[in-house]
Structures are given as structure tokens and as C-alpha cells.
C-alpha positions as a printed NumPy array, in Angstrom:
array([[ 34.323, -21.81 ,  -7.122],
       [ 37.888, -21.728,  -7.755],
       [ 37.446, -20.189, -10.448],
       [ 35.553, -17.883,  -9.115],
       [ 38.467, -16.816,  -6.841],
       [ 40.902, -17.372, -10.314],
       [ 39.196, -14.864, -11.941],
       [ 37.756, -12.173,  -8.959],
       [ 40.027,  -9.683,  -9.793],
       [ 39.003,  -9.498, -13.24 ],
       [ 35.458,  -9.857, -12.081],
       [ 36.365,  -6.773,  -9.362],
       [ 37.598,  -4.233, -11.799],
       [ 34.584,  -5.38 , -14.305],
       [ 31.942,  -4.765, -12.223],
       [ 33.604,  -0.969, -10.978],
       [ 33.593,  -0.326, -14.194],
       [ 29.894,  -0.674, -15.291],
       [ 28.876,   1.289, -12.087],
       [ 31.684,   3.847, -11.927],
       [ 30.369,   4.46 , -16.256],
       [ 26.194,   3.812, -14.419],
       [ 25.101,   0.686, -16.964],
       [ 22.801,  -0.762, -14.168],
       [ 20.926,   2.389, -12.896],
       [ 18.759,   1.377,  -9.459],
       [ 14.413,   1.718,  -9.211],
       [ 15.086,   4.565,  -8.169],
       [ 16.907,   5.888, -10.682],
       [ 14.708,   4.828, -12.909],
       [ 11.969,   6.166, -11.547],
       [ 13.284,   9.426, -11.525],
       [ 13.898,   9.365, -14.807],
       [ 11.022,   8.641, -16.374],
       [  9.032,  11.166, -14.296],
       [ 11.146,  13.711, -15.456],
       [ 10.894,  12.478, -19.739],
       [  7.128,  12.609, -18.635],
       [  7.404,  16.037, -17.58 ],
       [  9.37 ,  16.98 , -20.368],
       [  6.922,  15.362, -23.287],
       [  3.736,  17.403, -21.301],
       [  6.108,  20.939, -22.308],
       [  6.684,  19.572, -25.033],
       [  4.046,  18.348, -26.636],
       [  0.02 ,  18.726, -26.654],
       [ -2.128,  15.741, -26.265],
       [ -4.481,  13.952, -28.161],
       [ -7.6  ,  14.973, -26.586],
       [ -6.542,  18.573, -27.418],
       [ -5.49 ,  17.891, -30.74 ],
       [ -8.565,  16.604, -32.184],
       [-10.45 ,  19.565, -30.322],
       [ -8.713,  21.683, -32.586],
       [ -8.905,  19.707, -35.187],
       [-12.567,  20.212, -34.474],
       [-12.645,  23.761, -34.462],
       [-10.723,  23.855, -37.376],
       [-12.97 ,  22.384, -39.372],
       [-16.373,  24.734, -38.304],
       [-13.593,  27.591, -37.974],
       [-13.443,  25.869, -42.041],
       [-17.223,  25.376, -42.843],
       [-18.086,  29.121, -41.788],
       [-15.556,  29.982, -44.055],
       [-17.297,  28.29 , -47.043],
       [-20.374,  29.316, -46.354],
       [-19.671,  32.603, -45.741],
       [-17.565,  32.051, -50.018],
       [-20.864,  30.717, -51.204],
       [-22.986,  33.544, -49.976],
       [-20.961,  36.279, -51.81 ],
       [-21.231,  34.221, -54.561],
       [-24.38 ,  33.802, -54.783],
       [-24.593,  38.565, -54.121],
       [-22.396,  38.717, -57.354]])
């Protein structure tokens, strides 16, 4: 216990530095930041489901173009 009392000013200064530099966060702050990150992700990136749907649509368009190409070649 005497060691704590002896080093208490240093401990207080170090703890105040951590608080001032926001080294430690509260669960509320962490949850708020998490929500901000999720909102930003939704704005900037597409979902996997949407991506797969778009990929399927491209595949269908490619098949149709191939069929049209084949028809044009057969007509010549």
C-alpha cells in the first residue's frame, strides 16, 4: 500500500493522460462509433445479395448477346 501512495502522483498523471487522449472509451462511445461505421459501410458498399443479383443479370445479358451473335453469324 505504501508503494501506491508513493507513486500515486505518477499514477494520477498517467491516468489523466489516458483520459485526455481518449485511450479508454466507454461502451456507449464504442457503440456509437460502431453505428457510425455501419452506416458508412451501407452508404459506400453494396450488399452481397445485391452483388449476386447483379452478377446473375450480367450473366443473362451475356447469354442473350451470345445468342444474338450466333443468329447473326448463321444468317450470313
